[in-house]
N, C-alpha and C positions, 0 to 999 in steps of 0.2 A: 433855138429851146431844141430840147429832144422829142423826136417823134414818139408820140405817146405808146407805141408797140415795145420803143424799148423801155418805157418805165412798165408796161404791164407784163413784159418777161421778166423784168429782174424782180417783179412780186410774185410771180409765180415760184421763181426759183426759191426766193424766201420761202414761202410758202409750203413748197413741195418739201425742203429742207428741214424746215419746224416739223410737217407731218412725220416724215419718214424717223427722224432722228426722236422726236418727243420731247415736252417741255421739260420733262425731267432731266432727261440727259442733258440737255443744253444748260439747265439750271445746274446741274452737278461739276459741267466743265464750267461754266463760268463760275464758280466758287472755287474751283482749285486750279485750275491753268490760269485763269486771268490775272490774281494775286503773284505767280510765279514769274508771267512773264513782265507783268509790271515791274518787279522787284531786279529781275535781270536787267532791263532797260535802264534801272532807277543805277544801278551799278556801274553800266557798261558807257553812258552818254553823260557827257556835261550839258550844261547849259549854253554853251557855245553851239553845241552839234544841235540840242533843240531849237535854237534860234534859228539855225541855219536850214533846218526841214521845215518849219514853219513859212523862213522868207522864200524856200523853193514852192510850197504849196501857192502863197498868196500871189507868186509870179505866174503861174501857172493858170489861177482863177482871172487874174489881171488878162493874161494873155487870151484866154478863152473869151473874154467880157468884151474887149477890145476889137478881137478880130470877128465878134457876131455884130459889133455895132458899125464896123467896116463894111460888113458882106449888106448889111441892111440898108447902108446910104447909098450904097453903089447901083 
């Protein structure tokens, strides 16, 4: 498990980012930039590419899980 300090510092980073940018700016970015980025991904990625990325993410999580279990057992 991650130490609580990492999670708290990440929460602080997110909170300060929202505070500085403001909710309205984030909402506008979400409304304009996100659909464009998703459209670009949809045009440039095939289903095989998406499946490969998901397999990589799953492999990383499995490696983290099994390494944590192994270190607990020692």
